[in-house]
N, C-alpha and C positions, 0 to 999 in steps of 0.2 A: 642370142638375139632376143630383144625385148618382146614380151608377149603383149599384144594390143587387144583391147576390148573390141568386139565385133558387134555389128547390128543384130544378128540373131541372138547373141548373148544378152544384149540389152533388152530385147523383147521378151526373151525367156525369163530373165530375172525380175523384170517389172510387171510382166503380164499385160503390157501396154498394147495398144493398137497402132499400127503403122499407116500413116496417110502420106500420099505423095501427089504433087501436082503432075498430072499426066498430059502429054501433048494431045491436042485435039478435043479436050474436054473443057466444058465451061467451068472456070475456076471459082465463080462467084456463087453466092447463095448461102443463107444463114447456117442451117444445119447441113454440114457437109454431106454430099451424096455418097451412097454406098460404093459407087464405082471409084471413089478415091481411097477406099479402104483396101490396102494392099495385102496385109496379113496381120494376124494376131495370134499369139501363142495359145495353144500348141500348133496351130496350123501355120507353119513357117516354111512350107515346102517350096514356096516361090522365091525364097531367099537363097542366094548362092554365095560362093566364096568371093564373087566379084563385088558384093555389097561392102559398104565402107567399114573401115576400122578407125579407131580413134586414138590418136597419139596423146590426147589430153582431154580431161573432163573437168569443166569449170561451171560455176554459177555466177561468176562476175564477168560481164561482157567485156570489161577492160583487159581480161586475161586471155581472151580468145585469140587463137592463131589458126591458120588454115589446118583443117583436119580435126577440129575440136567438136566434141559433143557439148552443147550448151544446155544446162539444166535451169529452167525458169522457176526459181523459188520465190515464194511470197514471204517477206519478212515484216517486221514491225513498222519499218519506215519506208519500204519500197517494195515493188513487185517486179521480179525478173522478167515477167511477160512484157513489161514496158520497154525492155531493152533488146527485144528479139531482132528488130531491124539492125541495130548496131552490131549484134552478134553475127548476123549473117554477113553484114558488110565486112566484118573482120575476118571471115573465113570459116565460120561454124558450118559443119557439113551435115549435122543432124540436130534436132531440137527435142528435148523432153519437156512436155507441157501438160497443163491441166486440160481435161476433156471439156469442162464447162467454159474455159477460155476459148478453146478451138471452135466450139459450137457457135460462138458469137462473131467469128471472123467472116467478113464478106469474101475474102480471098485466102487461099492457102498460102503459107510461106513458101518461098522459092526452093526450100530444101526439104528432105524427108522429115516427118514429124512423128514422134511416138507420143501418144496421148494416154494419160493415166488419171486416176481420180485425185491423187495427192502426190505432188512432185517430190516433197521432202521424204515421205515414206518410201516412195519408189526409189529415190536416190539412195536411201539407207538400205533398201533391199538389194540394190545393185552392188553397193559396196560390200555388204555382207556376203553376197554370192561370190564376189571376187576374193574376199578374205578366206572363204571356206575352201578355196582351191589349194591353200597352203597349210595343210593340216599339221605339218611338223614344225611350223614356225612358232617360236616362243615369243609372246607379246608381253611386254612390261608396260603397265599403265601407271602413270604418276599423277597424283592430284594433291592439292593443298592450297592454303590461302596465299602463301608466298613461296618462292623458290622452285617452282615447277620447271621453268626453262633451264635454270642453272643446274638442277639435279639431272635433268634429261641429258644435257650436254656432257656432264661429267660421267654419267652412267654409260653413255655411248663411247666415250674415250676409254673407259675401263673394258667394256665388252669387245671393243675393236682389237684388243690385244690377242684375242683368239678367234673371234667370229666375224662374219660379214654382217654388218648391222644396218638396219633401216631405222630412220628416225623421222618424226614429224618435224616439219620445218618451222622456223620462227616460233610464234606462239599460237599456231593453229591448234585449237584444242577443244572446239565445241562440236555440237551435232551437225552443224553446217560445214565448217571448215575442215573437219577431219575426213569427210566422205571422199573428196577428190584425193586426199593424201593416201588413204587406204587403197584407192584404186591404182596407186603407183607400186604396190607390192609386186615382187617378182620371185621366181623360184630360187634365185641365188641367195636370198637373205635367210640367215639362220636365226637372227634375233631382231626384234623390232621394239624400239622404245618410243612410247607414245605419250605425249603430254595430254592430260585430260582435265579440262577446266569444267567448272560448273558454277552455279550461283544464280542462274536465271529462274529455274523452276524445278520442283521435284520431278524425278523421272528422267531428266535429261541425261544424266550420267549412266543410268540404267540402259537407256537406248543406245548410247555410244558403246557401252560394253557389249551389248547384244550384237553389235557389228564387229567390233575389234577382237572380241574373245580373249581378254588378257588372262594370262596364267599366273603372273605376279602382279600384285597391286600394291603401290607404295603410297602411304598416307603421310604427308610431310608435317601437317599441322593445321589447326583451325584458329584463325584470328579474325579481326573485324573487317578485313578486306571484303568488299561487296556486301556487307551486312545490310546496306540500304536496300538491296534487292530482296533478301530473304527474311529480314525482320529481326533476327536474333542469332546469337552464336549457336544456340541449340539447333536451330533450323539449318544453319550452315553445316554443322556436324552431321545432321541427318542427311543432308544433300550429298556430302562427300562420302559418307558411308556406303553409298550405292556402289562404289567401286569394289569394296571388299565383299559386299553382299553378292556381287556378280561372279566372284571367283569360283572355280571348280573345287571339289574336295581335295584333289591332289595339288592344288595351287598353293601360293604363298601370299599371305597378307603381311607386308612389311610396314610396321607401325612405329612411329616416333613415340616411344613410351614415356617421354618427358612431358608430353601434352596429354592432360587427363581426358580431353574429349576424343583424342585419337586412340589412346590406350583402351578406352571403353569399347572401341569398335571390335575388339577381339571376340566379344560375345555375339557379334552380328555377322560372322562369316563362318562358312563351312570349311574354309581353307585352313592350312597350317599357319601358325602365327610366328613371326620373327620380329622381336623387339630390338630397337636400337636407341641409343641416347647416352646419358651420362651415368646411369645407375648400374652398379655392379651386378644387379640381378638380371640385366638384359642379356640377350644373345650376343650382341655386339655393343661394346661401350667404350667411351673415350675417357682417358685420364691424362694427367700431366700436361694440360693444355697450355700452350704458349702462343701469344699473338705478337706479330712483328709488323703491324701496320700493313702497308702495301707490299711488303716483302713476303708476306704469307703467314702460315700457321704451322705449328708443330704439335703433335700429340701422340699418345700411345693408344693404339687400337687393341682392345682386349677381346679375344675370341677363343672359346673352348679351352680356357686355361693358359693360353699362350699370349705373348705380348709382341706387338709389332710397332716399332718406333717410326713414325712418319713425319717428314718435313716437306710441306707442300706449298706451291706458289699460289695459294688461294687466299685472297685478302679478307680478313675479318673473322672474328670468333664464330659468327653464325655459319660460316662455311665448314666448321667442324661437322655440323649436322649434314650438310651437303655431301661431304666426303664419306660420312658413315652410311648414308642412304645409298650412295653409288657403290660403296664397298659391299653392302648387304646384297645388292643386286648381283654383283660379281660373284660373291660366294655362292649364292643360290643357283647361279648358272655354271658353277663348276670351276671357276678360276682360282688359281693359287695366289698367295699374297705378293709374290714378285710381279705377277701380271697386274694385279690390282694397283699396286704402288706405281708401276710404270704408267698406267692409265690416269691415275690421280695427278701425276706430274705433267701430263700432256698439256702444254700451254696453248694448244690449238682449241681446247675446249672453250666454248664461248660463254664464259661466266659474265654476268651482266655488267659488272663494274669495269669501266674503261678509264685508263689513266692517260692524260694528254698533256703535252707541254703547253703552257698558257702564256698570256701576255706578260711582258717585262720579267721573264724568268720565273714566273709562277707555275704551279702545277694544278691541273683541273682533274678532279675525280668526277667523272661523268656517270652518274647513277640515276639518270632522269627518265628511265624507261617507264617505271611505275612506282607507286608508293603507298604504303600503309603505315600506321604507327609502328608496327613491329619492324618493318624493313627500314624505315627512316631512322629509328633509334639504332638499329644495327649499323647503318651507314655512318651515323654520328659516332658510334663506338669505334668504327674503323678510323675515322678522322682523329679521334682521341688517341689511338694507338700509333698514329703516324708521327715519326720523328722529323722535326723541321726546325730550322733556326728562324723561320718566318712566322707569320700569323696563320691561324686556322679560321677560315671563313666559310660560312654556309649560306648558299642561295637556295631557299626552300619555297615551294609553291603549294597550292592546295592539294589535299588528298581527297579524292572523290569517292562517291558511292558508299559512304559510311553511315548514312541515315542518322539515327538518334545518337550515334557515337561520334559524330563529327567534331563537336566542340571539345570533348574530352580527349580525343585522339590528337588534335592539334595542340592542346595544352600539355599532354605527355611529351610530345616532341619539343615544345618550348622549354620544359623543365630540363630535359637532357641537353638541349642546345646550350643552355646557360652554363652547364658544367664543362662544356667542351670548347666553344668557339670564342674567338676574340671579337668577331664581327658577325652579326646575323642580318642577312638581307632577305626579305620575304615579299611575295606578291600573291594577290588573290584574297577574296573576301574572308574565307575561313582561316587563312594564315594570319589574320589579325589576332586570332586566339593564340597562335604560336608566339607572335611578337609580344603580346600582352603578358603571357606566362613567363617568357624569358626575362622580361623586365621585373616581374614579381620575384623571380628566382635569382636575381643578383646582377644581371647585366645592366650596365648604365645606359642612359638614354642615347648617348652618342654611339653606343655599340650596336644599336638596333635600328635598322633602316627599312621602312615600309615603302614599297613602290607601287604605283597605280598600274603600270604597264610593264611588259617585258622589255620594251624599248628603253624605258627609263632605267630598269634594272641593269640592262646591258651597259648603258653609259656610265652609271654609277660604278659598276665593277671595273670598267675600263680605266676609270680615273683612280680606282682604289688599289688594284693589284700591284704588288711589288715583288722584288726578288725573294724567292723561297717561300712565298705564300702558298698555302694549299687551299683550294676552293672546292668544296663539295656542292654539287648541283643535284637536287632531287625534288620530284613532285610526281603526281599522277600523270599518266600518259596523255590525258586530255588537256593538260596545261601546256604541253609542248615546250618545255624548257630547253629542248635542244636548239631552239631558235636563239636563246641567250648564249649558249655555248658557241653556236655558229658566229654570232656577232663578236664574241670575244676572240675567236680564232681568225677572224677576217684580217687579211693582210699578213698573217703569220707565215713564216717560211715552211 
């Protein structure tokens, strides 16, 4: 039976005060009267087993269902306290709110309210208290500029060969979105694989680790993704190093040794260090690499003097690193190579790239979830390795949050595109640099098409695509190029 969070646990973990609208009492009045204060920890003698439990804890009112605890968080763009009425209407049974907000209300909300000084800190205290109940759970934290979600999914597929594994869903990976995720932990789980993003400010990853308590920390790489937030690669590396700095002495820091900024993190952790990459001096290294486009990769994994020949359905050379990181996690969790290989071959692992049948017998490579110079060049490498009798076409949009590196990143992509594609279609202001550099690098004018809108791009591609053409679609998430793909698939069987 699933263990549910209870109201007494909520009060104990947060140190909050419980207020309730009571029959027969005047509910109005600025500073709420003491007779509405039901209990505050440690005085919770008035709370009984009949008090509510919570099947779900959320901070987005759109996710509320009956029986939910709604946490009113204050963000950069909005304040959850503005959505309390919507949360109650959707079935929220208890609210976690700021004391200073509650003091300004003329009427108490219609459900129990737990008031605290800072709802985010209290939310984190609550998640930390819940996580602490599962002392035998091994948590794997994964961070890096690119590849977090793919590595998480593949690592879960590997660990599933022996263990009952919990994973963070989608790309929930920050100090807001991970809190309700960690409150889903249950006794049945033996391993947990958690994606840990960062890049907003120093200390964020440290706070996440203080709640999740990872024993294994995986550093995938540091590149210019989100450099616009942090200002420099060095700051990004400092930010991401907070994961390995948070590991215990008996833990493991799994480092991509081919990335100098990641390799340097070995001196910043008290944990044991495990290197992976392409260098024979590493603990786990790849050799004899073969790429077969969308059909996958093959390589030899070298570990403790032994060789393991792997042929995997993972598209693109960059996924050698994904496979190595997932293998390292498996090895440190006690799996043998037969189990690891079986997990690496699990096609249910949700690697980002999706291949879809397109218009007029074409093929669409849907890699539009997010983009940086590193990941876009990797996607173009995949397109280059793909065998086809048709043309290779790329539909590329802006890469966001790159700050000072914006122009150079787009020019890097343009240079690689010129080596790979027969036709380049771009949209977005920054992608003008991509088009310009592709022309400088050898593409003819008729091979480069700049579009003002996604609608225009969709129509051009619908007129353009032919039998056996391969179309790569990629841009940052904020550009929403999935709308182009949807337009191309419209009317398809």
